[in-house]
C-alpha positions as CSV (number, residue, x, y, z in Angstrom):
1,M,142.4,25.2,202.3
2,S,139.9,27.1,204.3
3,L,140.1,26.7,208.1
4,L,136.3,26.4,208.3
5,E,133.7,25.9,205.7
6,A,129.9,25.8,205.9
7,R,128.1,24.3,202.9
8,K,124.3,25.1,202.6
9,V,124.0,24.6,206.4
10,T,120.5,24.5,207.6
11,R,119.0,23.9,211.1
12,R,115.3,23.5,211.8
13,F,113.5,23.3,215.0
14,G,110.1,21.8,214.2
15,G,108.5,24.2,211.8
16,L,111.1,27.0,212.5
17,T,114.1,27.3,210.3
18,A,116.7,29.0,212.5
19,V,119.6,28.8,209.9
20,S,118.8,28.5,206.2
21,A,121.3,27.2,203.6
22,V,124.2,29.3,204.8
23,D,127.5,29.1,202.9
24,F,130.5,30.4,204.7
25,R,134.3,30.1,204.3
26,L,136.8,31.2,206.9
27,E,140.5,31.6,206.1
28,P,143.1,31.1,208.9
29,G,144.8,34.0,210.7
30,I,142.0,36.5,210.6
31,V,139.3,38.0,212.8
32,A,135.7,37.6,211.4
33,S,132.4,38.5,212.7
34,V,128.8,37.3,212.4
35,I,126.3,40.1,212.9
36,G,122.5,40.6,212.4
37,P,119.4,41.7,214.3
38,N,118.1,39.7,217.3
39,G,116.7,36.4,216.2
40,A,118.9,36.3,213.1
41,G,120.2,32.8,213.9
42,K,123.7,33.9,215.0
43,T,124.0,31.8,218.2
44,T,122.3,28.8,216.4
45,F,125.1,29.0,213.8
46,F,127.7,29.0,216.6
47,N,126.0,26.0,218.2
48,L,126.2,24.2,215.0
49,L,129.9,24.8,214.7
50,A,130.5,23.8,218.3
51,G,128.6,20.5,218.0
52,V,125.7,21.5,220.3
53,Y,123.3,20.9,217.3
54,E,123.7,18.8,214.1
55,P,122.7,20.5,210.9
56,S,119.4,19.4,209.5
57,E,120.9,19.8,206.0
58,G,124.3,20.7,204.7
59,S,127.8,20.1,206.0
60,L,130.5,21.7,208.1
61,L,134.2,21.2,207.5
62,F,137.0,22.1,210.0
63,Q,140.5,21.9,208.5
64,G,139.0,19.9,205.7
65,Q,137.5,17.3,208.0
66,P,133.8,16.9,208.6
67,L,132.4,17.9,212.0
68,A,129.3,15.8,211.8
69,G,128.9,13.2,214.5
70,L,131.6,14.6,216.7
71,T,130.8,15.4,220.4
72,T,131.5,18.8,221.7
73,H,134.6,17.7,223.6
74,Q,135.9,16.0,220.4
75,I,135.5,19.3,218.5
76,V,137.4,21.2,221.2
77,R,140.2,18.6,220.9
78,R,140.2,19.2,217.1
79,G,141.0,22.8,217.9
80,L,137.7,24.7,217.9
81,A,136.9,26.4,221.3
82,R,134.1,28.9,222.3
83,T,132.8,31.2,224.9
84,F,129.1,31.8,225.6
85,Q,126.7,34.7,225.4
86,N,125.9,34.2,229.1
87,I,128.9,33.6,231.2
88,R,129.4,30.0,232.2
89,L,132.1,29.7,234.8
90,F,132.4,27.4,237.8
91,G,131.7,30.3,240.1
92,P,132.9,29.0,243.5
93,M,136.1,27.5,241.9
94,S,139.2,29.5,241.5
95,V,140.1,31.2,238.3
96,L,143.0,28.7,237.9
97,E,140.8,25.8,238.4
98,N,138.4,27.0,235.7
99,L,141.3,27.2,233.2
100,L,142.5,23.7,234.2
101,I,139.1,22.4,233.3
102,G,139.5,24.1,229.9
103,M,142.7,22.2,229.4
104,H,141.3,18.7,230.1
105,T,140.8,17.8,226.5
106,Q,144.4,18.3,225.8
107,M,145.7,16.1,228.7
108,K,147.7,13.1,227.6
109,T,147.8,11.1,230.9
110,S,144.8,9.1,232.0
111,V,142.5,10.0,234.9
112,I,143.8,7.0,236.8
113,S,147.4,8.3,236.5
114,Q,146.3,11.7,237.9
115,W,144.3,9.9,240.8
116,L,147.4,7.8,241.6
117,N,149.6,10.8,241.4
118,T,152.1,9.1,239.1
119,P,155.3,11.0,238.0
120,A,153.8,11.4,234.5
121,G,150.5,12.7,236.0
122,R,152.4,15.2,238.3
123,A,154.6,16.4,235.5
124,E,151.6,17.1,233.2
125,E,149.6,18.8,236.0
126,K,152.6,21.1,236.7
127,A,153.0,21.9,233.0
128,A,149.2,22.6,232.8
129,R,149.3,25.0,235.7
130,V,152.3,26.9,234.1
131,K,150.4,27.2,230.9
132,C,147.2,28.4,232.6
133,L,149.1,31.0,234.5
134,E,150.8,32.2,231.3
135,T,147.3,32.4,229.7
136,L,146.0,34.5,232.6
137,D,149.0,36.9,232.2
138,F,148.3,37.1,228.5
139,V,144.6,38.2,229.0
140,G,145.6,40.6,231.7
141,L,144.5,38.8,234.8
142,Q,147.8,38.6,236.6
143,G,147.3,37.9,240.3
144,E,143.7,36.7,240.0
145,A,144.5,33.0,239.7
146,H,143.5,31.9,243.2
147,K,140.4,34.1,243.5
148,A,137.0,32.6,243.2
149,A,135.8,33.2,239.6
150,N,132.4,34.6,240.8
151,S,134.2,37.2,243.0
152,L,135.6,39.0,240.0
153,P,134.1,42.0,238.3
154,Y,131.9,41.2,235.4
155,G,134.4,42.3,232.7
156,H,137.1,40.1,234.3
157,Q,134.8,37.1,234.4
158,R,134.4,37.6,230.6
159,L,138.2,37.5,230.4
160,V,138.4,34.3,232.4
161,E,136.0,32.7,230.0
162,I,138.2,33.7,227.1
163,A,141.3,32.5,228.9
164,R,139.6,29.1,229.6
165,A,138.9,28.7,225.9
166,L,142.5,29.7,225.1
167,A,143.8,27.1,227.5
168,S,142.4,24.4,225.3
169,D,145.0,25.5,222.6
170,P,142.5,26.3,219.9
171,K,143.1,27.0,216.2
172,L,139.7,28.7,216.0
173,L,138.1,30.7,218.8
174,L,134.4,31.4,218.7
175,L,133.4,34.4,220.9
176,D,129.7,34.8,221.5
177,E,129.0,38.5,222.3
178,P,132.2,39.1,224.2
179,A,131.7,42.8,224.8
180,A,128.1,42.3,226.2
181,G,127.8,44.3,229.4
182,M,131.2,45.8,229.2
183,N,131.9,49.5,229.7
184,P,133.9,51.5,227.0
185,S,137.2,51.0,228.7
186,E,136.7,47.2,229.0
187,T,135.5,47.1,225.4
188,H,138.7,48.9,224.3
189,E,140.8,46.4,226.3
190,L,138.8,43.5,224.8
191,T,139.5,44.8,221.3
192,E,143.2,44.9,221.9
193,L,143.1,41.4,223.4
194,I,141.3,40.0,220.2
195,G,144.1,41.6,218.1
196,R,146.8,39.9,220.3
197,I,144.9,36.6,220.0
198,R,145.0,36.9,216.2
199,D,148.7,37.8,216.2
200,K,149.4,34.5,218.1
201,G,148.0,32.8,215.0
202,I,144.5,31.9,216.4
203,T,141.7,32.6,214.0
204,V,138.8,34.4,215.7
205,L,135.1,34.3,214.8
206,L,132.8,36.5,216.9
207,I,129.2,37.3,217.3
208,E,128.8,40.9,218.4
209,H,126.2,43.7,218.6
210,D,128.9,46.4,219.1
211,I,129.2,47.4,215.5
212,K,132.1,49.8,216.3
213,L,134.1,46.9,217.6
214,V,133.2,44.7,214.7
215,M,134.2,47.3,212.1
216,E,137.4,48.0,214.0
217,I,138.7,44.5,214.4
218,S,137.2,42.4,211.6
219,Q,138.6,41.5,208.2
220,Q,135.5,39.6,207.2
221,V,131.9,40.1,208.2
222,M,128.8,37.9,207.5
223,V,125.3,39.2,208.1
224,L,122.4,37.0,209.0
225,D,118.7,38.0,209.0
226,H,116.0,35.5,209.9
227,G,118.5,32.7,209.3
228,H,119.5,33.7,205.9
229,K,122.9,35.2,204.8
230,I,122.1,38.5,203.3
231,S,125.6,40.0,202.9
232,E,129.3,39.1,203.4
233,G,132.5,40.9,202.8
234,T,134.8,43.5,204.2
235,P,133.3,45.7,207.0
236,E,133.2,48.7,204.6
237,H,131.3,46.6,202.0
238,V,128.8,45.2,204.5
239,S,128.2,48.6,206.1
240,K,127.1,50.1,202.8
241,D,124.9,47.1,201.7
242,P,121.3,48.2,201.3
243,K,120.1,44.8,202.5
244,V,122.0,45.3,205.8
245,I,120.8,48.8,206.3
246,E,117.3,47.6,205.8
247,A,117.7,44.6,208.2
248,Y,118.8,47.0,211.0
249,L,116.8,50.1,210.2
250,G,113.8,48.8,208.3
251,A,112.7,49.4,204.8
252,P,112.0,53.1,203.9
253,E,108.3,54.0,203.6
254,E,106.9,54.2,200.1
């Protein structure tokens, strides 16, 4: 069974069709990418997966179960987490506090138990803090836990956002342009991190304009153009597809 399946998914905004009849299947345990020129519908497709929008037509299945009608936090609880194209951290809060917020959908004790500081609430909070610190260690942010999130360099803020998503214990991680604004050294470290995430058994689906990163890390690539899927396959197949070359470079003159 596919981890994720989109069946003829369409999203309209008034007279504009941002995503048009897209079919897509994602198998577990791989890194896949969605690429395409600006305005291709990539982020809209991600927003459909994450529950920000509902499809105008078609259906989305995650682990064989429909996503229709679920709120964003219910989708996170199912095991689908995301980052954003523009960093969305709680800036004045500490890095650790940002990750704890990312864990809230997985907490078992009630808010009242935590307010009353019950033994069960204290035990769960302690376990959550340990897990968050382990996650920060995993992404390479040792020693940053108690710093304000907005005091970190840009590349580290990107890593905090990834760590916050990982703290929710996802089966599928959506990364929306994770390398945007990073220098070559930071991009190399990000590439290695995505590989480690995959090796932990977490499937990764990313939107990315850095084609070198996409070709290096992906096993599957889908190309969108004006909301339509124009190509899909291995990086080698997609890179040689005339439709993809035309979408990026334009059609040759007659």
